[in-house]
N, C-alpha and C positions, 0 to 999 in steps of 0.2 A: 329412641325418639329424642328430639332436640327442640329447644325453643330459643330463638335468637332474634335480635333486632333486624329489621328489614335490610337486606343486602342492597347497597346502592346499585343502580342500573348501569353498571360499568360495561356490560357486554351487549351493546347494540351494534357491535362491529365484530368482524372476525379477523383472524391472523393465521398465516400458515406456519407459524413458529411456536411449537408447544413449549420450548424452553423459555421463551419470552413470557408466555402466559403463566407458566409455573413460577417464574421469578416475580412477576407482577403480583400474583396471588399471595405469594409468601410475604411480599412487602405489605400488602393490604392487611394481612392477618397480624403481622408484626406491629402495624400501626394501630392495632386494636379497634378496627372498624366495626367489630361485631360484639355482641354481648351474650356469649354462650351460657347456658345453664347446665350444670352437671356434666361438663365435659372438659377434659384437659386440652391445653393448646395444641399439643402434638396430635392428639386424636382428632381434634377439630380440623387440622390441616389435612390429615389423611382422608377425611370425609369430604371437605369442601373443595379441595384442589381439583379432583376429577370433575365435580359438578360445574365448577366455574369455568374450567377449560372447555367442557362440552358446550356450555352456554355460549362461550366466545366463538367457537367454530360454527355454531348453528345460526349466527346472526350475520349482519351485513358488513361489508368492507368499508374502507376509507371512501368517503364521498366528497364530491366537489361542491362548490357553491358559486353563485354569481359574484363577479367583482363588486366590492363594496358592501356585500351582505355576508359577513363571516358567520360561521357556526359558533356555538357556545359549548365549551367543555365544562359542564357544570359539576361533574363528580369530583374532580381533583381538589376543589376548594374545601370540601368537607372531609377530604382524606388526609389532610395535614394540619398540624397544630398551629394556633396563632392567627388563623384567618377569620375574618368577619364577613358581614354581609356585603362589604365592599368588593370582596374577591370576585374576580371574573377572568376567564381565559377565553379569548376569541381564537378560533382556528380558521384560517383562510387557505382554501385548497383550490388551485386552478384545475380546470378540466384536464389539462395536459399532464397532470401528476397522478391521475387515477386510471391510466390506460390498462394496468394489469391488476393482479390480486394484491401486490405490494408495490409501493412507490419508492424509487431511489432519488427522488427530487430532494435537494438540500432543504433542511428544516431550519428556518431562520426566526429566532426570537427577537422581537423589537421591544426594548426596555425603556420606559419613560423615565424622566428625572424626578427628583423629590417634589411632592405636591402635584405631580403630573397625572395624566390619565392615559389609558389605552385607546380612548376614543380618537378617531382620526387616522390611525395606522392603516385601517382597511382601505381608506380612500387614498392615502399618500404613499403607501409602501411600494406599489406597482409590482408586487410579486407575481401577479397574473401575466405580466409582460415578460417576466424573466424566468418562468418555470420553477418557482420556489414555493415552498409551503410556509406561509407566515403564521406565527404564533404571537398573540398580543395579550400578555397577562397584565392584570391590574394589581399594583402594590397596595400595601396598607399605609397610606400617607407617605408614599415613597417606599424604599427598600431598606431592610434592616441590615445595613452594612456598618453601622456605627451608633453612637449615642443618639437616642431619639426621645423626645419628650413624651411620646405616646407609649413607650415601652413600660411594662410593669416590673420587669426584672433588671438587675444590674447587667452591664454589658458583658461581664465575665461569668455570668451564671449560665453555664453551658447546659444545665439540666432543665432550664426553664421551659415550660410548655404553654405559657400564656402569650408569649411574644412570637412574631412570625419566624419560623424556621425556614429560611429561604432555600437552603440546600435540599431539605426534604421536599419542599414545594416543587422545585424544578425537577427533582428526581422523579416525583410522581407524575408530572406532566409528560416527561420524556418516556416514562414507562408506559403510560397509556397511549401515547403516539405510536410506540412500537407495537402495542396490541392492535391498533387500528391498521397497521401495515405501513406506516411512515418510517421507512428504514434508511433514509438518506442521512448524510453527515449533518451534525448539529452545529449551528453558528449562533452567536449572540451579537446584536448591535445595540449598544447602549450609549446614552448621553448623560453626562453629569453623574447623578446618583445611580442611574441605570448603567453607566460605564463602570462605576465602582462595583456594582453587583456582577457585571460581566467578568471583571478581573478576578473577583472572589470565587465565582463559580468555576472559572477556568483553573484557578489555583487548586481546586479540589477535584479536578478532572479524573475520571476513572470509570469503573463499571457503572456506578450510580449516576455519574454526570459525564456521558461520552461526548465531550465537546471537542470539535475539530478546530474551530477558529473563533476569534472575537474581534469586533470592531469597537474601539472605545474612544469616545470623544470627550474632551475636557476633564478627564480624570485619569490618574495613574495609580499604581499599586501603593498600598499602605506600607510604611516602613515598620510600624508598630501599631497595635500589639500583634503577637503571632496569631491569636484567635479572638473572636468576639461573637456574641450572640448564641442562640440555642443550637443544640444538635452537635453532630460530629463533622458535617461538611461545612465547617466554619473557619477554615484556615485562611489567613489574609495574604500569605505569600506562598508561591509554589514550592513544593519540596525539592530535594536535591535531584530527584529523578521521577519520571512518570510519563504518561502518554503525551506525545508531542502536541502542542497547541500553537497554531499560527496566530499572530497578533498584529493588528493594524491600530496604531494609536495616533490620534490627531489632537494637538494641544495648542491653545492660544498663549503666546509667550507673554502677553500683557494681562493674563488672567489674575485678578486680585482675590477671587473667591477660592479657587483651587490653584495655588501658585505653581507656575511652571518649574520653579526651582525647589519645590517641596516644602516641608515644614508643617506648621500647624495651619488650621483653617477655622473660620467661624462656624462652619457646619458641624464641628465636633462639640459645640456648646461649652468650650473651656475645659474639656476633659483632656488633660495633658498627655495621657497615654497614647492618644491617636495622633500619629505623625505620618505625613506623606513622604514618599521617596521623591527625589527630583525626577523629572520626566525621563531624562536620559538614564538615570540609575534604574528606573523602572524597566526600561527596555533592556538594560544590561542584565537585570535579574531574569527576564524572560530568555535572554541569550544563553545564560548559564543553565537554565532549566532545560532548554531545548538542545543544548550542545552545539550552538552555532558560533560564528566568529564575532568577537567583540570589536572588530575593526570594520566599521560600516563604510559603504559607498555613500557619498554625500553629493547632493545636487540641489540647486536652487530652482524653484518653480514659481509660477505666477499664482497669486491669490487675489480674487476679485469678488465683488458682490454687486447686486443690483442697486445698492445704495451708493454707487460710485466709489466704494472703497477699493483701493488698489495697493497691493503690497506684495511681499514675497514670502514664501515658505521654504524652509530648509527641509529637504527630504532625505531621511536616513534609511538605508536598507542594509540589513545585517545578513551576510551570506550564510546559508544553511545547506547541508549536503543531502538531506533526506526528504526534500519536498516541503519542508516547513517554510513559512514566510514570516519574517519579522520586519515591520516597517513603521516608521515614525515621521510625522510631519510636525515641525515647529512653525506655527503660523504667525508671521510677523504682523503686529498691529492688532491682533485679535485678542479679545478677552474671553469671558466665559460663554460667549455666543459668537458664532462666525458671521452672523448677519444674513439677511435675506438673499436667496439665490447664490449663496457662497459657492465658489468653484476653486479647485486646485488644478492648475494647468489646463483649465477649460472643462474639467469634469466636475459635476455637482457633488458636493459633500454629502447631501441627502438626495438619493442614495447611490449615485453613480460610482463614487470612489469605493464605497463598501461593496457593491455588487461586482465591480471589477476585481476586487481583492478575493471575494468568494469564488468567482469564476477561475481565477488563477490557481487557487488552492485545489479546486475540483479538477483542474487540468493537469495537476501534477506538481505545482509549487514553484513556478518561475517567479523570482523576486523582481518586481518591476517588469515592464515589457522587456522580454529577452532580446539580446543583441541578435541581429539577423545573421543567419549562417552564411558563410562565404559561398557565392555562386559556384557551381561546378563548371568545368571547362567545356562541357557539352552544350550545344545550343538549347535554349529554353523553348518549350513548345508554345508559350504564350507571350513572353516579353518581346515586344517589337513586332508582333504578329498583327496583321490587319484584321484578323478574325478574333481578336482577343475578347473573351466574354466569360461570364460566370457559368459554372457548371450547375444546372438546376437540380442535380441529384445530390450535391455535396451538403452534408450536415455534420455538425460537431458530434464527437463520439458519445457525449453524455446526454444530448437532447436533440431529438429530430426537429424541433422548432428552431434550432440554431443553424439556419441556412445562410446563404450569402446575403440576403436582405438583412438578417440579424447582424451578421458580421459588419456590414457597411455602416451600421449605426455607431460603431466604435472600432474602426479598423486598426487604430494604433495598438490596441490590446488584442483584438480577436483574430487578426490576421495570422497570429502565431498558433492558433488552435489547430487541432488535428481531427480528422474523421476517424471512424473505427478502423479503417484500413491504413491509417498513418499518413494520409494525404493532408498536407497543410492547407489552411484556408488561403494562404498567399498563392497557392497553385490552383486550388479548386475555385476560388473566387477572385481570379486575377483582376477582373475589372473593378470590383469593390475595393480591392487592396492596392489599387494604383499601380499594378504591374504592367500596364499597357503603354508605357512610355515609348516615344519614338527613338529607339536605339537599335543597332544592328543585332542580328542573332548570332553572328560570329564573334565569339568571345575569346579573350586572351586567357592566359593561365591564372590571372588574378580575378577572372570572372567579369571584367568590364570590356566593352567593345572599344576599339581604337577610335571610333568616332564619338563615343560618349564623353571621353575626357579630353578637354582642350590640350593642344600640343604643349603650351607653356606650363600647364598644370602638371602634365606628365614629366616634363623636364625637372620641375621643381621637386616633385616627389622623389624622383630618382636621386637627385643630389642630396636630399635629406637622409636617405637610407644608406648612403655610402660615404666614404671619405671625401670631403669636399676639396677639390683641387682646382676648380674653375672659379674665376672671379670676374669674368667678363659679361655675365648675364645682366641685361639692363633692368632698371627698377620696374619697367612695365610688366615684367614676368611675375610680379607679386600679385597673385590672384587667389581666390577662394577655391578650395578643393571640392569639386562637385560631388565627390563620393563620401565626404565626411558627414557623419551624423552622431548625435549624442548616444551614449550607451543604453539609454532607457527607451528611446523611441527613434525609429527611422525618419519620422517627420521633423525631428529636431536637427535640421540641416543648417547651412550657413544663412539662408534666408530667415529662418526662425531665430537664429542667434542675433541677426540684425535688428530684430524688434526690441531687444533689450541687451545690447552688448556689454554694458557695464556689469551686469549680473551673470550673463551667460557665457562670456568669453573664457571663463575658468572651467566650464564643463569639459568633460573628456569623452572620447569615443570608447568603444569596447576594447580597443587595443592600447588605450592609455594616452592617445594623442589629444591634446587640448584644442579647444576652438581657436586659441591664439595661433596655434600652428596650422590647423586645418582651414581656418577662415581668416587668414592674415589681413585681407583687404577689409573685411567687415569689422575686424577687431582693431583696426588702426595700426597694424604692424608694418604697413608699407611706407609710412612717412619717414623720409630721411634715409631709407635703405639705399646704399650705393652699389651693392652687389649681392648676388646669391650667396656668396661665401660669407659675407658679413652677417646676413640675416640668419643663415642656416647654422653657422658656427655658434652664434649666440644661443640659438634654440636648443642645440644639442650638447653644449658644454656647461650651461648654467643649471644648477640643481632645480628640480621641478618646483619645489616649494618656495623658491626665491626668484626664479627667472621672471623678467619683465614680460617674456613672451609665453610663459606657461601659466601656472596658477598664482596670479598676482594677488597678494593680500589687499584688502581694502585700504590699508594704510600706506601702500608703497606705490611708487613708479609713475607711469606716464599719465598723460592728460585724460585718457579715457576712464580711468578708475581712481582718480585722485580724491581723497576724502574731502569733506566740506571745509575742514580746517586748514587745508593746504592749497596754496595758489595753483590754479590750473596752468598758468603760463609763467615761466621764469626765464631770466636772462643769465643766470649763473649756473654752471654745471654743478657747482658744489651744493647749491640749494636743492637740486633734484636728487641728490644721493644722501643728504643728511637732513634730519628733522629741522623744521623751520626755526626752532628756537636755539639751535646748536650751531656753533661756528666751526667746529671740527668734528672728527669722528668721536662719538660718545663712548663712555665706558659701558661695557656690556653687563649691566646689572639689572636686577629685578627690584621693583618698588615694593617694599614689605607691607605697605598700607593698602595696596590695591586689592579689591574684592569684586567678584561678579555681582551684578545687580540683583540677582535672585537668591543668593546664598552666601553668607559671610564666610563659609568654609572654602569657598571657591577662590583661593589665593593663587599666586603665581606658581607655587609648587604643584597645585592641583592642575593648573593649565599645562604644566610641563609634561603631564602624563599622557596628554593627547593634543599636542600643540597644533596639529593639522586642522583640528576643529575648534579648539577652545581659544586660539589666539584671535579669533574674530569676536569673542564675547566682549561685553562692555560692562563698566561699573555703573553705579547709579548716576554718576555725573557725566556719563557718556564717554569716558576714557576707555579706549580699546585695550585689550590685553596685549596686543602686539606692540603698543606704545609703552605700557607700564611694566610688562614682563618681558623685557628685551632678551634676557638670557634664556628664559623658558621658550621664547619664540625664535631663538637662533639669530640674534641680531648680527652675529659675526658674518653672516652670509648676505646681509643687506647690501645692496649695490648703490 
């Protein structure tokens, strides 16, 4: 016979997975949820495990709730140490996620910032529209990711039981979700202090925290200390190896609370042991952990808000070979908040960008919208067809709600999705994906019809791909290539480049061809051209990083991309090739006093490690690295 404290009513649901139940029950007993009398812990497990598992199987499964009226997971708050009456976990389950005994819908945690609340996520998250299970936990005056005035223990007291143990808390939530039958991949979306928690939980990913991906806004990884706070799931940096975790990080480069360049922050209350990595170093840390390439693709995208803020964000995507996605936005002009209605390239930060990221991870891990596959030489059944229409039976492989109407809401991303039989949305949803253009169905070996590409464009493309021997082509043949588009979106064609040529003419296509080459008319490359030979030779013989017709740095070259400090119009050819303050070719030297505006350790030597990106950085007085670090930025190739 036994006497013990009442068992929490954990089993109002069922699960088809006995192993998960056994694991969860072991966790509960290890957390000392019971007060046994005259029985050893091992004996108690042997008696309780079968009883608890039986109770689980005899109860109900995961249930849905109306949008805006989430359920409450009341048991996990009492199951972990350091939680108070403030603790609450809302569970938001769309009806589309409970069609079977168990659900494969992605489970997405929404994490508020310091001093924030979970109230409002149920109305704002739109998980019901996206086929996601939402989880909205409430922190204890924020999340315990660093020094807090409300903590009773020192930050390095790992045995403390009075302060919130965030690792144990989230492990318990996920364990109960698995008991309920929520078996989908786990994602975390966090802002500020919530982002710090997302980084930390992902750094401890494993059996207890099976995290697939995180979306972190305005916070990066800690550089130090290695651990902080109670428990064992409290490491602040990912280990040398572990389960892969996809990361999307969005940072404001003008953030004064959590500096983009890293270092200390007032949020640490003067505790010097807490230091932030720079945002890019944080991404490189995730690169090393996931075994991805540290050489990112870089693109500039638009950043806008409803408050008439308009700027640009630099988008970094780090290539991975195993389906992992690592992406970073450095948002120009943004601080610790992105502003109302903030968008990146027309997609809302809350939560369009995040959901697109999750969709791509679920679809197999394409970093950024993948480059379109070259068309085959056989005629297309839909392109150019008068009867071009969407297939009403087509749905994405992971959710039957993802039909052509759903694809049409964001075709730039979703037209690359596939159905369960491998049919791409671009084929099944031809109308939604804009595949019904008026072009002929007889295609050449390149996949384009002879009537789609203007004659003069075809001629120009041919001379660019071979040895140039003709110089008689008239300047009128300088036209935009109608087949060119940016490597991250088929919608980024020459018309799109024309909306902001100063920023976008350096973009490249999937085959490495810059907009300067693909859209010469839009990018102002036709002025003064006397022959195809002159234009083409310059484009093919000048190194990509220095050519006026390819990736022109902000500090060099022609009138379309001249920095504010350089006259847009000159009468001397010498002035156009030598800095304004110089009368002759300058010595190729670095300024030993130059430092990046966000970190004093970012000198010219640091710039030289990745000049293709860092030569665009500025010092606190606005001097670009390309000007002060001439040797690091290869001034010998300046024309």
